[in-house]
BADO-530613 format. One record per residue (C-alpha): x negated, y negated, z; residue in three letters. Coordinates in Angstrom, 1 decimal, padded with zeros to 4 digits. Each point is the difference from the previous one (the first is absolute). Example, Ala and Ser with C-alpha at 12.3 -4.5 7.8 and 13.67 -1.06 7.14 Angstrom:
x|y|z|residu
-012.3|004.5|007.8|ALA
-001.4|-003.4|-000.7|SER
***
This chain:
x|y|z|residu
023.4|-010.3|-029.6|MET
000.5|-002.8|002.5|LEU
-002.8|-002.4|-001.3|TRP
000.6|001.7|-003.3|TYR
003.9|-001.6|000.0|TRP
-000.8|-003.2|001.3|LEU
-002.7|-001.3|-002.5|PHE
002.5|001.7|-002.7|ALA
002.6|-003.1|001.9|ILE
-003.0|-003.0|000.1|VAL
-000.3|001.0|-004.1|LEU
003.5|-000.5|-000.7|PHE
000.1|-003.3|001.7|MET
-002.7|-001.1|-002.0|LEU
001.0|001.3|-003.0|PHE
003.4|-001.5|000.1|GLN
-001.2|-002.9|000.5|SER
-002.7|-000.2|-002.8|VAL
003.4|001.7|-002.4|THR
001.9|-003.2|000.7|ASP
-002.8|-002.3|-001.3|PHE
-000.9|001.8|-002.7|VAL
003.3|000.7|-001.6|THR
000.9|-002.9|000.0|SER
-000.8|-004.2|-000.9|SER
-000.3|-002.2|003.6|PRO
002.0|-003.1|-000.8|LEU
001.0|-003.6|001.6|ALA
003.2|000.2|001.3|TYR
000.7|-003.1|-001.7|SER
-001.0|001.7|-003.2|GLU
002.4|002.4|000.7|PHE
003.6|-002.3|000.3|LYS
-002.3|-001.9|-003.2|GLN
000.6|003.8|-002.3|LEU
003.3|000.0|002.0|LEU
001.2|-002.8|-000.9|HIS
-000.8|-000.3|-002.9|ASP
002.0|004.0|-000.7|GLY
-003.6|002.1|-000.7|LYS
-000.1|002.1|003.0|VAL
001.5|003.7|-001.0|ASN
001.1|001.6|003.7|GLU
-001.2|-001.2|003.8|VAL
-000.3|002.8|003.2|THR
000.1|-002.6|003.0|VAL
-001.9|001.1|003.0|GLY
-000.8|-001.1|003.5|GLU
-002.9|-001.7|-000.6|THR
000.1|000.4|-004.1|SER
001.6|-000.4|-003.8|VAL
-000.7|002.2|-002.8|SER
000.3|000.9|-002.7|GLY
000.3|000.1|-003.9|THR
-000.3|-003.3|-002.6|LEU
001.0|-000.3|-003.9|LYS
-003.5|000.2|-001.6|SER
001.2|-003.4|-002.2|GLY
-000.3|-003.6|-000.2|GLY
-002.0|000.9|003.5|LEU
-002.7|-003.1|-000.8|ASP
002.0|-002.6|-000.2|ALA
000.6|000.4|003.7|VAL
-002.6|000.8|001.5|LEU
-004.1|-000.6|-000.9|PRO
-002.0|001.9|-002.5|ARG
-002.3|001.4|002.6|ASN
002.7|001.6|001.6|ARG
002.1|001.2|-002.8|VAL
-003.2|001.9|-001.2|GLU
000.0|001.4|003.3|SER
003.5|001.1|-000.3|ILE
-000.3|003.3|-001.0|LYS
003.4|001.7|-001.9|CYS
000.6|003.1|-001.1|GLY
001.4|001.6|-003.7|ALA
003.4|000.1|001.4|ASP
000.4|-004.2|000.2|GLY
000.1|-000.4|003.7|THR
-003.3|-001.4|002.7|CYS
000.3|001.1|003.4|PRO
-000.9|-002.9|002.4|PHE
000.0|-001.0|003.9|SER
000.0|-002.8|002.2|THR
000.0|-000.8|003.3|VAL
003.4|-000.5|000.7|ARG
001.2|-003.5|002.4|VAL
002.1|-002.0|001.6|THR
002.7|000.0|-002.7|ASP
004.0|000.3|000.7|PRO
001.4|-000.7|-003.2|ASP
-002.2|002.7|-001.8|LEU
002.9|001.9|-000.7|VAL
001.6|-002.4|-001.0|LYS
-002.4|-001.0|-002.8|ASP
000.0|003.6|-000.9|LEU
003.6|-000.2|-000.7|ASP
000.0|-002.8|-001.9|ALA
-003.1|001.8|-001.8|ALA
002.2|004.0|-000.5|HIS
-002.8|000.8|000.9|VAL
000.2|003.9|001.6|ARG
-001.2|000.5|003.5|TYR
-001.0|002.5|002.5|PHE
-000.6|000.0|004.2|GLY
-002.8|001.5|001.7|GLN
000.5|001.7|003.2|GLN
-002.8|-000.2|002.0|ARG
-001.5|003.4|001.4|SER
-000.7|000.2|004.2|GLU
-001.2|004.1|-000.8|TRP
-003.8|-001.0|-001.2|LEU
-000.6|-002.9|003.2|SER
002.2|002.4|002.9|THR
-001.8|002.4|-000.6|LEU
-003.4|-001.4|000.5|LEU
001.1|-001.2|002.5|ALA
000.8|002.6|001.5|TRP
-002.1|003.1|-000.9|ALA
-003.3|-002.7|-000.5|LEU
-000.1|000.2|004.1|PRO
001.2|003.8|000.1|LEU
-002.6|000.6|-002.6|LEU
-002.7|-001.8|002.7|LEU
000.8|001.6|002.9|LEU
-000.2|003.2|-001.1|PHE
-003.3|-000.7|-001.9|TRP
-001.5|-000.9|002.8|MET
001.8|003.0|002.2|TRP
-001.6|002.3|-002.7|GLY
-004.0|-002.1|001.0|GLY
000.8|000.6|003.4|LEU
000.6|003.8|-000.2|ALA
-003.1|000.7|-002.2|LYS
-002.0|-001.8|002.4|ARG
001.2|002.6|003.2|GLY
001.3|-003.0|001.0|GLY
003.9|-000.1|002.2|VAL
001.7|000.4|-002.7|ALA
-002.0|003.2|-000.8|ALA
001.1|001.1|003.3|GLY
004.2|-000.9|-000.7|LEU
-000.3|002.1|-003.4|PHE
-001.8|003.0|000.4|ASP
001.1|000.2|004.0|VAL
000.9|003.4|000.1|GLY
-003.1|001.3|-002.8|LYS
-002.7|002.2|001.4|SER
-003.3|-002.4|-000.1|ARG
-002.4|003.5|-000.1|ALA
-002.6|-000.5|-002.8|ARG
000.5|003.1|-002.6|VAL
-003.4|001.1|-001.4|TYR
000.4|001.9|-003.2|MET
-001.7|003.7|000.0|GLN
-004.0|-000.8|000.7|SER
000.5|-003.7|-000.6|LYS
-000.9|000.0|004.0|THR
-003.5|-000.1|-001.1|GLY
-001.2|002.8|003.2|VAL
-001.1|003.5|-000.3|THR
-000.9|002.3|003.0|PHE
-003.8|-000.5|-001.5|ASN
000.4|-003.8|001.8|ASP
000.9|002.0|003.7|VAL
-002.7|000.7|001.5|ALA
-000.9|001.1|004.4|GLY
003.0|001.4|-000.3|ILE
000.3|003.4|-001.7|ASP
002.4|002.2|002.7|GLU
002.0|-003.0|-000.7|ALA
000.2|000.3|-003.7|ARG
000.6|003.2|-000.3|ASP
003.5|000.2|001.4|GLU
000.9|-002.7|-001.5|LEU
-000.7|001.9|-003.2|MET
002.4|002.7|000.5|GLU
002.4|-003.1|-000.6|ILE
-002.1|-000.7|-003.8|VAL
000.7|004.1|-000.4|GLU
004.0|-000.4|000.2|PHE
000.6|-003.1|-001.9|LEU
-002.2|001.9|-003.0|LYS
000.8|003.7|000.8|ASN
003.4|000.0|001.4|PRO
001.4|002.9|-000.8|GLN
-003.7|002.1|001.8|ARG
002.2|-000.9|003.4|TYR
003.7|000.8|-001.0|ARG
-000.8|003.2|-001.4|ARG
-000.4|001.1|003.7|LEU
002.3|-002.2|001.4|GLY
-001.9|-002.6|001.1|GLY
000.5|-003.5|001.0|ARG
-002.4|-003.2|-000.2|ILE
000.2|-002.0|002.8|PRO
002.4|-003.0|-000.3|LYS
-002.3|-002.3|001.5|GLY
-004.1|-000.2|000.8|VAL
-000.8|-002.8|002.8|LEU
-003.7|-000.7|-000.3|ILE
-000.8|-001.7|003.9|VAL
-003.2|-001.9|000.4|GLY
-002.1|-002.9|001.5|PRO
000.0|-002.8|-002.6|PRO
-002.0|000.7|-002.8|GLY
-001.1|003.2|-000.1|THR
001.3|000.9|-003.3|GLY
003.9|-000.3|000.7|LYS
002.2|-001.7|-002.7|THR
-003.7|000.9|-002.5|LEU
000.7|004.0|000.3|LEU
003.7|-000.8|-001.0|ALA
-000.8|-001.9|-003.0|ARG
-002.6|002.9|-001.0|ALA
002.8|002.3|000.4|VAL
001.7|-001.6|-002.5|ALA
-002.8|-000.6|-002.3|GLY
-000.6|003.5|-000.3|GLU
003.6|002.1|-000.1|ALA
000.9|-002.9|-002.4|GLY
003.5|-001.2|001.0|VAL
001.6|-002.9|000.3|PRO
-000.9|-000.9|003.5|PHE
001.9|-002.6|001.5|PHE
-001.8|-002.3|003.1|SER
001.4|-002.6|002.5|ILE
-000.5|-001.0|003.6|SER
002.2|000.7|002.2|GLY
000.8|-003.8|001.2|SER
001.4|-000.8|-003.8|GLU
003.3|002.0|000.9|PHE
000.7|-002.1|002.6|VAL
001.3|-003.8|-000.7|GLU
002.6|-002.6|001.5|MET
003.3|001.3|-001.6|PHE
001.6|002.8|002.0|VAL
000.1|003.2|-001.6|GLY
-002.7|-001.4|-002.4|VAL
-002.7|002.7|000.4|GLY
002.7|003.4|000.4|ALA
000.2|-001.2|-004.1|ALA
-003.3|-000.5|-001.2|ARG
-000.2|003.8|001.6|VAL
002.9|001.5|-002.1|ARG
-001.5|-001.7|-002.9|ASP
-003.7|000.9|-000.1|MET
001.5|003.9|000.9|PHE
002.4|-000.8|-003.6|VAL
-002.5|-000.9|-000.8|GLN
-003.1|002.8|001.1|ALA
002.9|002.0|-001.7|GLN
000.0|-001.1|-003.1|LYS
-003.7|000.9|-001.3|VAL
-000.5|003.0|002.7|ALA
-002.5|001.4|000.0|PRO
-001.1|-003.1|002.2|CYS
-002.3|-001.0|003.3|ILE
001.6|-002.9|002.4|ILE
-002.1|-001.1|002.2|PHE
000.7|-002.3|003.3|ILE
-002.9|-002.2|001.0|ASP
000.9|-001.3|003.8|GLU
002.1|003.3|000.6|LEU
000.0|-002.1|003.1|ASP
001.7|-003.0|-001.0|ALA
003.1|002.4|-000.5|LEU
000.6|002.7|001.9|GLY
-000.7|-001.3|003.2|ARG
001.3|001.6|002.8|ALA
004.1|-000.3|000.7|ARG
001.3|-001.4|002.7|GLY
-001.6|-003.2|001.7|VAL
000.0|-002.5|-002.7|ALA
-000.2|-002.9|001.7|GLY
003.3|-000.7|-001.1|VAL
003.7|-000.3|001.7|VAL
001.1|004.3|-000.3|GLY
-003.1|000.7|-000.9|GLY
001.2|-000.2|-003.8|TYR
-001.8|-001.2|-002.6|ASN
-000.9|-001.1|-004.2|GLU
-003.2|002.2|001.1|GLN
001.9|002.7|001.0|GLU
002.8|000.2|-002.4|GLN
-003.0|000.3|-003.3|THR
-001.7|002.7|002.6|LEU
003.7|001.9|000.4|ASN
000.1|-000.7|-003.8|GLN
-003.4|001.6|-000.8|LEU
000.7|003.7|002.1|LEU
002.7|000.1|-002.0|VAL
-000.9|-000.3|-003.4|GLU
-002.6|002.3|001.1|MET
001.7|002.7|001.0|ASP
002.7|000.0|-002.6|GLY
-002.6|000.7|-003.7|PHE
-001.3|002.2|-001.0|ASP
-004.0|000.9|000.0|THR
000.5|003.0|-002.6|ASN
000.5|-003.4|-002.0|LYS
-003.6|-001.2|000.3|GLY
000.5|-002.8|001.8|VAL
-002.6|-000.4|003.2|ILE
-000.3|-002.5|003.1|ILE
-003.2|-001.0|000.8|LEU
-000.6|-002.3|002.8|ALA
-002.6|-001.4|001.8|ALA
-000.3|-002.1|004.3|THR
-002.0|-000.7|002.1|ASN
001.8|000.4|002.8|ARG
001.8|003.6|000.2|PRO
001.3|-000.5|003.6|GLU
002.4|-002.8|-001.3|ILE
001.8|001.7|-002.5|LEU
003.4|001.9|001.3|ASP
000.2|002.9|000.3|PRO
002.7|000.8|-002.3|ALA
-002.7|-000.3|-003.3|LEU
-002.5|001.8|001.5|LEU
002.3|003.0|000.4|ARG
-000.8|002.9|-002.5|PRO
002.3|-000.4|-003.9|GLY
-001.0|-003.6|000.3|ARG
-004.1|-000.5|000.3|PHE
-000.8|003.6|000.2|ASP
-003.1|-000.4|000.0|ARG
-002.2|-002.4|001.7|HIS
-003.8|-000.8|-000.9|ILE
-001.8|-001.3|002.6|ALA
-003.7|-002.7|-001.3|LEU
-002.2|000.0|002.5|ASP
-003.3|-002.6|-000.5|ARG
-003.0|002.3|-001.7|PRO
-003.0|001.9|001.9|ASP
-002.8|-001.0|-002.1|LEU
000.4|003.3|-002.6|LYS
002.9|-002.2|-001.1|GLY
-001.6|-003.6|000.6|ARG
-003.2|001.1|-002.4|GLN
002.9|001.3|-002.9|LYS
002.1|-003.6|000.9|ILE
-003.3|-001.4|-000.8|LEU
-000.8|002.0|-003.1|GLN
003.5|-000.9|-001.4|VAL
-000.1|-003.8|000.0|HIS
-003.8|-000.1|-000.8|ALA
000.5|001.7|-003.8|HIS
000.7|-003.6|-000.8|GLN
-003.1|-001.9|002.1|VAL
-003.3|000.5|-002.1|LYS
-002.2|001.3|003.5|LEU
-003.7|-000.5|-000.2|ALA
-001.6|003.4|000.5|PRO
-000.4|000.0|003.3|ASP
002.9|-000.5|001.6|VAL
001.0|003.2|001.8|ASP
003.9|000.1|001.0|LEU
-000.3|002.6|002.3|ALA
-002.2|-002.4|002.8|ALA
003.2|-002.6|-001.6|VAL
002.2|002.2|001.5|ALA
-001.1|000.7|002.9|ALA
-000.7|-003.5|001.8|LYS
003.8|-000.9|-001.2|THR
001.9|002.2|002.5|PRO
004.2|-000.7|000.3|GLY
000.3|-001.7|-003.4|LEU
002.4|001.3|-002.1|ALA
000.5|000.3|-003.6|GLY
000.5|-004.0|-000.3|ALA
-002.7|-001.2|002.0|ASP
-002.8|002.6|-002.0|LEU
001.5|-001.8|-003.2|ALA
-000.1|-003.7|001.5|ASN
-003.5|000.9|001.3|LEU
-001.1|001.2|-003.4|ILE
001.4|-003.5|-001.5|ASN
-001.8|-001.8|002.4|GLU
-003.7|000.6|-001.1|ALA
000.8|000.0|-003.6|ALA
001.5|-003.2|000.5|LEU
-003.6|-001.0|002.4|LEU
-001.9|001.4|-002.6|ALA
001.4|-001.4|-003.0|ALA
000.0|-003.4|002.5|ARG
-004.4|000.6|000.5|ARG
-000.4|000.8|-003.8|GLY
-000.2|003.5|000.4|LYS
000.3|001.9|-003.0|GLU
001.0|003.5|002.5|ARG
001.4|000.3|003.6|VAL
-002.8|000.9|002.0|GLU
-000.7|002.0|003.2|ARG
000.0|-003.7|002.0|SER
003.2|-001.4|-002.1|ASP
001.9|003.6|001.2|LEU
-001.6|-001.1|003.6|ASP
000.6|-003.3|000.5|GLU
003.7|001.2|-001.3|ALA
000.4|002.3|002.1|VAL
-000.8|-002.3|003.0|ASP
002.5|-003.1|-001.6|ARG
002.6|002.6|000.4|VAL
-000.2|001.4|003.5|VAL
-001.3|-003.2|002.0|ALA
000.9|-002.4|-002.6|GLY
-001.7|-002.9|-002.0|MET
-003.1|-001.3|001.6|GLU
000.2|-003.6|000.7|LYS
-003.5|-001.4|000.9|ARG
001.0|-003.1|-000.5|SER
002.4|000.1|003.4|ARG
-002.5|-002.1|002.3|LEU
-000.7|002.3|004.0|ILE
-002.4|-002.0|001.9|ASN
-003.3|001.6|001.2|PRO
001.4|001.1|003.8|MET
002.9|001.8|-002.1|GLU
-001.7|001.4|-002.7|LYS
-002.3|001.5|003.0|GLU
003.0|001.2|001.4|THR
001.3|002.2|-002.7|VAL
-003.3|001.7|-000.3|ALA
-000.3|001.4|003.1|PHE
003.8|000.9|-000.2|HIS
-001.1|001.9|-002.8|GLU
-002.7|001.7|001.1|ALA
001.9|000.8|002.6|GLY
002.3|002.3|-001.8|HIS
-002.8|001.5|-002.4|ALA
-001.9|001.1|003.5|VAL
002.6|001.2|001.7|THR
000.4|001.8|-003.4|ALA
-002.8|001.5|-000.5|GLU
-000.6|001.4|003.5|PHE
003.5|001.9|000.5|ARG
-000.5|003.7|-001.4|ALA
003.8|-000.2|-001.2|HIS
-000.2|-003.2|-001.7|ALA
000.2|-001.3|-003.7|ASP
-003.8|-000.5|-001.4|ARG
-000.2|-003.9|-000.4|VAL
-000.7|-000.8|-004.0|ALA
-000.5|-004.0|-000.4|LYS
000.6|-002.9|003.4|VAL
000.8|-003.5|-001.8|SER
000.1|-003.2|001.9|ILE
001.5|-001.4|-003.3|ILE
003.5|-001.6|000.3|PRO
002.8|002.3|-001.7|ARG
003.6|-001.0|-001.1|GLY
002.1|-001.9|001.9|ILE
-001.2|000.7|004.0|ALA
-003.1|002.1|-000.1|ALA
-003.2|-001.2|000.8|LEU
-001.7|003.3|000.4|GLY
000.5|003.8|-000.9|TYR
-001.8|003.6|000.7|THR
000.7|002.8|-003.0|GLN
000.0|002.5|001.0|GLN
000.1|004.1|-001.6|LEU
000.9|003.1|001.6|PRO
-001.5|003.6|-001.1|THR
003.0|001.2|-001.5|GLU
003.7|-000.6|-000.2|ASP
001.9|000.3|003.1|ARG
003.0|001.6|001.0|TYR
000.1|000.5|003.9|LEU
-001.8|-002.2|001.8|LEU
-000.6|001.9|003.4|LYS
-000.4|-002.6|003.8|LYS
-003.7|-000.3|-000.6|SER
000.0|-001.5|-003.2|GLU
002.6|-002.0|001.2|LEU
-002.3|-000.9|003.3|LEU
-002.4|-000.6|-002.8|ASP
002.0|-002.4|-002.7|ARG
001.5|-002.6|003.7|MET
-003.0|-000.4|000.8|ASP
-001.4|-001.2|-002.9|VAL
003.1|-001.9|-000.8|PHE
-000.7|-001.7|003.3|LEU
-004.0|-000.6|-001.5|GLY
000.2|-003.6|-000.3|GLY
001.5|-000.9|002.6|ARG
-002.4|001.2|002.5|VAL
-002.6|-000.9|-001.6|ALA
000.8|-003.4|000.6|GLU
001.0|000.2|003.1|GLU
-003.8|001.6|000.6|LEU
-002.2|-002.2|-001.7|VAL
002.2|-003.8|000.5|PHE
001.7|001.0|002.9|GLY
002.9|-001.9|-001.1|ASP
002.8|001.7|-002.5|LEU
001.0|-001.6|-003.5|SER
003.7|000.6|-001.5|THR
-001.4|001.5|-003.1|GLY
000.7|003.9|002.0|ALA
003.8|-000.3|-000.8|GLN
000.3|002.1|-003.0|ASN
-002.5|002.7|002.4|ASP
002.3|-000.4|003.2|LEU
002.6|000.7|-001.7|GLN
-001.2|003.6|-002.0|MET
-001.3|001.0|002.7|ALA
003.0|-000.8|002.3|THR
001.9|001.8|-002.7|ASP
-002.0|002.7|-000.2|LEU
000.5|001.0|004.0|ALA
003.4|-000.4|000.3|ARG
000.6|002.8|-003.0|HIS
-003.0|002.3|002.0|MET
002.3|-000.7|002.7|VAL
003.9|-000.2|-001.2|ALA
000.2|001.9|-002.9|GLN
-002.9|002.9|-000.5|TYR
000.3|000.9|004.1|GLY
-004.1|-000.5|000.9|MET
000.7|-001.8|003.0|SER
-000.4|003.1|003.3|GLU
002.1|-002.6|002.6|ARG
002.7|-001.0|-002.9|VAL
000.1|003.7|-001.6|GLY
001.6|001.9|-003.1|LEU
003.1|-002.2|-000.7|ALA
-000.4|-002.3|-002.6|THR
002.1|-003.3|001.1|PHE
-000.7|-001.7|-003.9|GLU
003.4|-002.9|-000.2|GLN
003.2|000.9|-001.7|THR
002.1|-002.3|-002.7|ALA
003.2|-000.5|001.4|SER
001.4|000.0|-003.5|ALA
-000.1|001.1|-003.5|PRO
-001.2|-003.8|-001.1|TYR
-003.6|-001.3|001.8|PRO
002.0|-000.9|003.2|PRO
-001.6|-003.6|001.4|LEU
000.0|001.6|002.9|GLU
-001.3|003.5|000.7|ARG
000.4|002.5|003.0|SER
-001.4|001.8|002.3|THR
000.7|003.3|000.8|ALA
-002.3|000.3|002.9|TYR
000.7|-001.7|003.2|SER
-002.0|-003.2|001.9|GLU
-002.0|002.4|002.4|ARG
-001.0|001.7|-003.3|THR
-000.8|-002.9|-001.7|ALA
-002.4|-001.7|003.3|ARG
-002.1|003.5|-000.6|LEU
000.4|-000.4|-003.9|ILE
-002.2|-003.1|001.1|ASP
-001.6|000.4|003.2|GLY
-001.9|003.2|-002.9|GLU
-000.5|-002.2|-003.1|ILE
-001.9|-002.4|002.5|ALA
-001.8|002.6|001.3|ARG
-001.0|001.8|-003.6|LEU
-001.3|-004.2|-000.3|LEU
-002.5|-000.5|002.8|ASP
-000.9|003.0|-000.4|ASP
-001.4|-000.2|-003.1|ALA
-001.8|-003.6|001.0|HIS
-001.4|001.0|002.1|GLN
-001.7|002.9|-002.6|ARG
-000.9|-002.6|-002.2|VAL
-000.6|-002.8|002.4|LEU
-003.3|002.8|001.0|ALA
-001.0|001.1|-003.8|THR
-000.5|-003.5|-000.6|LEU
-002.0|-000.2|003.1|ARG
-002.3|002.2|-001.2|GLU
-000.1|-000.4|-003.2|GLN
-000.5|-003.9|001.1|ARG
-003.1|-000.6|-002.1|ALA
001.7|001.5|-004.1|LEU
002.8|-002.0|001.4|LEU
-002.3|-002.8|-000.2|ASP
-001.8|001.1|-003.6|ALA
002.7|000.6|-001.9|LEU
001.7|-003.7|000.5|ALA
-002.9|-001.4|-000.4|ARG
000.2|001.4|-003.3|GLN
003.4|-000.7|-000.1|LEU
-000.7|-003.3|000.1|LEU
-002.3|-000.4|-002.1|GLU
000.9|002.0|-003.4|HIS
003.5|000.6|001.0|GLU
000.5|002.8|-001.5|THR
-001.4|002.8|001.7|VAL
000.1|003.6|-002.5|GLU
000.0|003.7|001.5|ARG
-003.9|001.0|-000.3|ASP
-001.0|-003.5|001.5|ALA
002.1|000.8|002.9|LEU
-001.7|003.8|000.2|GLN
-003.6|-001.4|000.0|ALA
001.5|-002.9|002.8|LEU
001.1|002.9|002.2|VAL
-003.4|002.4|000.0|ARG
-001.8|-003.2|000.7|GLU
002.3|-001.6|003.0|HIS
002.0|003.1|001.6|ALA
-000.9|000.4|003.4|ALA
001.5|003.9|-001.0|ALA
000.5|002.1|-003.4|PRO
003.2|-000.2|-001.5|ALA
002.2|002.5|-000.7|PRO
-000.2|001.4|-002.9|ALA
001.4|-000.7|-003.2|THR
000.8|001.3|-003.7|GLY
-000.3|-001.8|-003.6|ASP
002.3|-002.9|-000.3|VAL
-000.6|-000.3|-003.4|ALA
002.3|002.4|-000.6|ALA
002.4|-000.4|002.8|GLN
003.5|-001.6|-000.4|PRO
001.4|-002.5|001.7|VAL
002.2|000.1|003.7|PRO
003.1|-002.3|000.0|GLU
-000.9|-002.5|002.1|HIS
-003.5|000.1|-001.4|ALA
-000.3|-003.7|-000.1|VAL
000.2|-001.5|002.9|ARG
000.3|-003.8|000.1|ARG
-000.7|-003.1|002.5|MET
003.1|-001.7|-000.2|ALA
000.3|-004.0|000.9|GLY
002.9|000.2|000.9|ARG
***
C-alpha cells in the first residue's frame, strides 16, 4: 500500500501541472497588460509565480493576433480562461483597480513539498531495511530477534519415511512407538501411560540421526519443527530464551507435532564452567529456558521433542534426566548386514550391472557410517559416468571403496625410485607379517599407489567375522602387523624413514590401552589408569589419577610390549626374506597385488606354511583395515 500511495501522489502532481495548461490559454505578460488596459479582463487570480483568470470574449482580435485569438477557447458563458507567468510588476494592483477588475490572491501550498522532503527519505530508508530483512541480514535479526528460527515442514513434506532408513532396525522400532502415539494416542492413554516427553538420539556423525528424525515426522504425518542448537544463541542477551519460548508457543498451536533440535550439544552443554566470570552466559540462560519449557508442557497435547548429538558426555545432567529426555537411543556404525541394507537403499536410484555384489562391497567397508556408504555409491556412479559406461560395474565400486577408504589416487605425484622401493618393502612387511600371524586379519590387497594427502601406499585386510571382543593374543598379533613395515625397512635397508609414523602411533596407542585400560600387564596389574577430564567441558589439560611411579611403570610396560613385538616381527621377516623380496618386486612391477596373487607368492616363496585362512571374499573389514604409509 505504501507504493500505491507514493504513485498516487506523483500522478496527482503531474495531473495538476498538466491541467493548468490544458484548462487555460497561455498569454505573454505584455499581452495580458494590454488586454487589461483595453478592459478585456473579467477577473484575475494573482499567485506568487503566475497570473490566471478569465477574459471577455468580445474584441480580442483587436488586441491579439488572429492565430492567438483562435487558440483561445471560450466557454458558453462568454468568458475565456487564460494564464501567464508573473513578472516583477509593482503597479499590477493599481492597474487592476483602475480597470475595475475583481482580483484574488493565491497562497502557495507547502504541504506537498514538506511531505516529500521528510517522508520520501524515510520511505527509501524503510525500503532498504525491508530488503535487508528479506535477505536475512542485520535488519532481519533486529526485526525478528525473538522469533524462533525453526523450519516447519507440514505433515509429510519431509519426504522421508522408514523405508529410507536401513541398518538401524532397533532404533527404528523404538521410534515407531512415537509414531503410533501421534497417530493413535488413545491406545496409550486408556491404560494411564504417558508418552516420553523427549527422545535423545546419540551416535557418531553420519549414522542417520537426522534422517531418523525426519522419518518419524514423515511417518506420523504431523508438522515437523527442525532447528539447530546453535540457532538459539545470538549476540543479544535474552534472545535465545525468547526463541525457545516462541518455538514452544508455535508448536502448541499446531499440536500434535514434533520439535527436532539437531546438534543439541551446542545448546545443552553442562553448566558450571562457562569460561565467563561468574560462570553465567547467554548459552546457560537459553538452556535454563529450555529446561523450564520441557517441564511446563503436557505431552498429552502431542508435542514430542527429538534431539540429536554426537557428544552426549558434555550435556547437562538436568537435560538428560527422566521427565525431559526420557528415552535415549544409541546409534552405532552398522555391522555387515546393516551396511548391505544401507547399500541396497542407496543403490535403488543407480543403474547397477548384473555382476555387482553389494554383499562383497559391504564386506570391504567396515567402520563406514550410512553417510559414507551413500557417498560411496555416488562416487561409483560418477566414476562410471566419467568413463562413459551405461551401468555401474564392480570395478567402479571397488575403485570407489578405495577412494572413500584410502583417498583419491595421486598417480601424478612423482616419487623417485629409492622412495618407491622403500614404500614397496614397507607395505610388503605389513602383508608378510599379517600372513604369518594366526590371529591377524587376512590381507586382501596391497598397493603402493599414492592416495590422499600423505598416503604413499596401503595394505587392506579382511577379518573372518565381525568382532566385538579381542583377546590379548589377537591384540599382540595386530601390534606385530603395525610394526611390520618399519621392521622391513630396518631389515632391508639398514636405515629408517618417516613413513612409519602412523604405524608407530597406532601400535603405541594399542600398547597403552592394553597396559592402562585392559589390565593385560602382569607388572601393572588389574587396575585401570585412564586419563580423566577435570571439568565438564573438554579442558586444555587432563588430570591423571595415579602417581609418577605408576606412570613410569606404565611407560616401561608399553616400551616392553613394543620391543617384544619388534623382535617377533624381525624374526618372522628374516625367516620369510625370500617372500618379502618377491612381494616387493611384484609391487614395484604392478603397483597393486590382490589376494590371489599374494597367496601364489606365499605358496612359492614361503619358508614355512602360513596359518589357515578363511574365505576373504565375503569377510567384513575391521575399523583399522587400512594402514597408510604417511610421509610426514
